[in-house]
N, C-alpha and C positions, 0 to 999 in steps of 0.2 A: 478322917480327913479326905480319904480317897472318895468316900460318898459325897462329901461336899464339893469336891472338884468335879465329880461326875454330874452333880446337880447344876453346877455352873455351865458346864458343857452342854447339858440338855437344854437349858434355858436359852443359851446363845444360839443353838441351832434352831429352836422353835421360833425364835424371832427372825431368823434369816431365811427360813423356808422349810417346807415339809414335803410330804409325798401324798399322792393320791392313788387309790387302789381300784383296780377293775378286774372282772373275772375273765379268765381265759381258759375255756374247756375244763371248768370246775376248779382251776387253781386261781390264786390271787396274783395279779400282775401289777407291778408298780412302775411308774416313771416311763411309760411308753404310750403314745398315742396309737390308736387303732390303724392297722395298715389296710384292712380290708374295706368292705362296702357296707357294713352294718355298724351303727354307733353303739358303743358299749355302755352298759348301765353304770352309774356311780356306785361303788361299794360303800359300806358303812364308814362313817368318819372315824370310828375307833381303829380301824385298820390303817387309816392314813396317819393317825397319831402314833401308832405302833411303828411305823416305818421311821418316824422322826426319832424315836427312841433307838431303833436299830442302827441308823447311820450314826447318831451321836457316840454310841458305845463302840463303834466299829474298831476304833484304835486300841481297844483293850484286849490283849491276846486271849484270856479265858473266855470272854464274851464273844469274840470273833469265832473261836472254835465251836461254841455252842450255836452260833448263828448258822454255821455250815450245815447243821442238821435241820434248820428251819427254812432257809431261803437259798435260792439258786439264781444266779445271774446267766441268762441266755443271750449271747451276742445277737443283736438285731431285734431282740424281744423285750428285754427289761428284767427286773427283779421279780422273781416267781417264788411264791410261798409253796413249799413242797407239800404235795398231797400224799395219798397212799401209794401211788404208782411213781415209778421212776421216769424222769424227764430225760430225754436224749437230745443232744445237740450235734451239729454237723461237724465232721472231720473231712475236709476236702481231700480229693485225690487229684482230680483234674478240675481246677476251679474256674477255668474260663476256656472258651473256644473262639476261634476267629476264622472268618471266610469273606473274601471280597470287601475288606475294609470294615466289616462289621464285627463287633466283639460282643460276646455274651457271657456274663459273670454268673456264677452261682452265688447268689446273695445270702441265702440262709436256708436252713433246713432244721426243723424241730419235730420230735415226736412226743406227744403228751395226750393222755387220756383217750387212747385207742385211735388217734389221728396223726398222720404224717402231713406236715405242712411245708412246702418248698416254695421259695421265691427265687426268680432269676431276673437279671437286668441286662438290657442290651442298648447299644447305640445304633444310630441309623434311622431312616424315615420309615422303614417297613418293619413292623413287629413280626419276627419270625416265630410265630406262635403255634406252628404245626409240630407238636411235641409228642414223643413217645417215652414212657417211663418203663424202665426195666429194673427188676430186682433179682439179683443173682442170675442174670441172663434171661430171665422169663419176662415176656411182654405183658404189661398190665393193661387190661381192657380199659379203653378211654372212657366207657360209660360208667366206670367205677370212680372216676376221678372228677371232681369239681374244679372248675378254673375261674380265675379272675384276672382281668387285664386293665392296665391303665398306661398312658403314655403322653408324649408331647413330641414336638418336631425334632428333637435331638436325641431323645431316649425313651425307653419303654420298660415296663415291668410286667411279669406274669406270675400268678400264684397257682399252685396246685395243692389240692387237699384230698387225701385218701384215708379211709377207715381201713385199718389192718392190725395185725397183732404186733406186739412190741418187737423191735429189731433184735437179732441175736448177734453175738460177736462173730465178725467176719462177713456179715451181710454187706453186699455192694450194690449201691444204687446208682443208676445211670439214667441220664436224659438225653435222647437223641433229638436234634433239631433239624427240620429240613433244610438243606442248603448247606450244612456244615458236615464235613467229613469225620470230625472227631465228636465224642460225647462228653458232656459234663458227668462227673462221677464223684461219689462221696460215700462215706460210712457214717454210722451214727454211734455215738458213745455217751454214757451218762455225763450230763453237762457239767460244767465247771462251777466252783463254788462262788458264793456271794461276793467274797473278797476281790474277785476279779474286777468288780466295778470300779474299784479304786484306781485302776491302771488303765481305764478305757480311753481316756482323753481329757483335753482341757475343759474346764468348767467355769462358768460364770453365774452368779446368784444375784437376783434382785426381784423386788416385788413378790416375794414369797415363791418364786420359781427359779430353779437352777436348770442350766442347759448344759449338758455335756455333749461334745461333738467329736466324732472320728472322721477322718478324711483320707481318701486314697485317690490316686489318679490313674488314668488310662489314656496315654497320649496327651492330647491337649484338653482333656475333660477332667475335671475334679469332682468327686462324688462325695458329699458330706451327709452323715446320718446324725439325727438328733436324738438325745435321750434326755427328756425333761423330767424334773422332780417337781411336781405341781402341788403347792399347798393352798391354793386359792379356793378350792371347792367347786370352781368352774372348769370348763373344758378348753384346752388350747385348740383353736380352729386352724390357724394359719400363723406362720412365722414371718411377720410383716403385715402390711394392710393390703387387703385385695384391690386390685386395679389402681393402687395409690402409691404405696411406698414399700417395695418388696425387698427381700433380703439380697445381699450381694457380697462379693468378695473383692478385696483390694490386695494385689501382689506386691512384691518388693520393688518391681519396676513401676508401679502406679497404675498398672492395668486393672480396670474395673469391669466386672462381669455380674449381671443380674441372674438370679436363679432361673432355671429352665422349666417352663410348664406350670400347670395348675397345682395347687397344694393339697387339696382336700383328699384325705385318705392316704397320704403319704408321710413318711418319716425320713426320707433321703431325698437329696436335691442335687441336681447337676449344674456345674458352672463351667464356662469356658476358661482355660488357663493356658497361657502360652507355655510351650515345652521348655523355653529358656528360663522360665521362672521356677523357683522351688519353694517359695515362702508365700503365705497368704493369710489374711485375717478375714474372718466372717463377720459381717455387720448384719444384725437383725434390728431394724429401726424401731420396732414395737411388736407386740403380740396381739393377734385378734382372738378374743375369747368369746366363748358362748356361755351365757348365764344359765345355770342348771336350776331346776326346781322353780321355775317361773310359770305361773298360771297363765293361760292364754285368755285373751279378752276379744270381745266382739263389738263391732259398730256397724250402723247403717248409715247410708249417705244418699241424699236425693240427687238424682241425675237429670240435667237439663233435657227437655224433650227434643230440642233442636240441637244442631251442631254449633254449640256456644259454650262459654265457660261461665262459672259462677263462684262466688266466694262461699266458703262454709267455715264453721268454727266447731271443730270436733277435737276433744282432748281425751287421752287415756293415760292414766298414771301407772308406771311400773316401777320396779326396784331401781333400774338404772336411770330413770328419768321419765320425761313426758313425750308422747307421740302426739303432734298436732297435725290435723289434716286442715289445710287452709284453702284449698281451691279444687274444683272439680271441672273437668272439661270433656266434652263429647266429641268424638271425631269419627268420620267414616273409616272403615278399615282400609288401610293403604294398598292392600292387595286385592281388594274387591271381595272380601269374604262376607258371609251372611251376618256376621255380628259386627256391632260397633265397637270402637275403642274408647274406653273411659280412662283418663288420666287424673290421678289424685296427687296433688302437691302435698309432700309431708315435711315437717320439720322435727328434729330430734333434739331435745334439750336435756343435757346430762345433769344429774344431781351431784356428781363428783368429778371434779376436773381431772382426777387421776383415773377415771374410767370413762372413756369418751364413748357415749352411746352412738353406735355407728349404723346399725341396721336391725332388720328383723325378718323372720319368715312370716308368710301370710297365705291364706287360702280364701279364694272366693267361694262362698257357700254354694254357688251354682256349678262348681267343679269345672269351670272352663279355664282356657289358657290365661296366663297373666304374665307380667314381666315387671321390671324395675330399673332404676337408673341411679347412679351415684354422682355427687357433686365433684368435679375434678380438683377443686381447691381443698376441700375438707375431707374427701374420701368417704363422706357419709351419705346414706341413702337420701334421695330428695324427691323421688316420685315413684309411684307404682301404677301399673296398668292393669285393667280388667277388660274382659270381653262380656258384652251384654247384648241381648236381643233388641231390635229396633223399637220395639213397644215397651221395653222395661224402662221404668222411671226411678228405681231404687236398686241399691246393690248392698250386700251384707259382706263383710270382711272379718276374718278371725286373724289376729296377730298372735304369734308365738315366737319361740327361738330367738331371744334377743341376743345381739352380739355387741361387743364393745372393744375398743382399742385400749390396750394397757401400755401407756407411754413408758419410755425408758429404753434406750438402745443397748443391745448386747453386742459388745466387741470381743470376739473370741479369736486369739492366735491359734492357728491350726497346726496340729502335729501330722503332717502329711506323709503317708506310707507310699 
C-alpha cells in the first residue's frame, strides 16, 4: 500500500514539474540559474529525473534521512549532489557594513572543490569594489583572486573566487572595502542538509517550473532571490519579458515597483518598497526561456547596391517556429563610419501558442558589428542590423540561441525578513 501511495505521489509530482541539473565545480547543482558570466552545460536528463524522485519522497522520514547523505542545500546556490569532498557554507559574523548612506551585504560564501566563492551586494550608484580579503588576519594577494562585477543604477554585486585549502574550524574570513570603517566577516561550516529547502520560502509551480522566493529588505529596498526547479529541458533566461513585461511587486498599500536593472546572470533582484509597507506580492508576468540543443542555421541575403530597400522571401524552420526575412534595406552609417548599415526585417511565427517565439542570437559571418530591435507591442524581435562594406552586395547570417516566452503569470506572496 505504501508503495502504491508513493507511486501516486511520484506521478503527480512528475506532472507538476521537475528539476534540471547543472555542474558546479564537479558537483551536481539543481534548481539554480548561473550567477556568473559563463553559461553552464545541461547535465544528463537522468539526473533531472532523479531530482523528481528526490523531492517526491522528501516527506518520508527514512528516505529523507538517506537523502541527507546524498544532497545538500546551499543557500544562494541550490541543491547540490555531494561529492567526495565536504562543501562549506557561510556562517556570517558581520553580515553588512554601512557608510555615507551606502550599505554592503555579505550575500553568500561557499567553499567547494578547492575554491572559495564569495558574493557581496551593495546599494548606491558607485560600486565600492576596491576589496581586500583577509583570512585569519592575513592579507590575501589580489592577484590570487578572480573578480566578477555587475550592477544597475540602484544596486550592484561583486563576486570573488579563490583557490585554497579547505577551511578549518575557527577560520575567520574578512572583507575590507575602501570607504567603510568596518569589515564584512564570516566563518565557513559544513553546509546544511537538503531538507532545509522545504523551509526556504513560498513556492508557485506551473508550466513544469516551480519558483521559490526569499525576500529581505534594507530600508526602502526589497531584495528577492529566486530558486527555480526547471523541468522543461530549456534554460530560464529572464523572469519576465526583456524590454517588454518585467517582474514587479505590489505592496499592501497598492505601491507598484518594477525590478531594478538587467537580469542576465542574476538570481536576485531589487525593488523599491516604502518603509511604511510590510507586505508584498511578486508578479512574474512570464518567463523568457532559451531553447537548448537547437542546431544553428545559415542564410544569405542579397543587398541593394544603392541606399534603397527591397523585398525578400527567406524562411528558416526551427523547433520553435519559423524565422522569415521579408525586407532588406541599405543605409549610410549614421555616424559617418566606413561601413554601411543593412537592416533586415524579420517575422517570427510560433508553432505553439504556449511557447511564443520571441528572438534569436545571430552572427554576421564577416564578424562585424550588428544590432537588433524589438516590437514594442509584442516584445518580439522585428529587425536585425549588419555592417557591410560599400562594395558588398551579399551578406551571410548564422542564427542560433532561440528564445521564447513561456506565458502564465507567477504571483508569489513574499515572506519578507
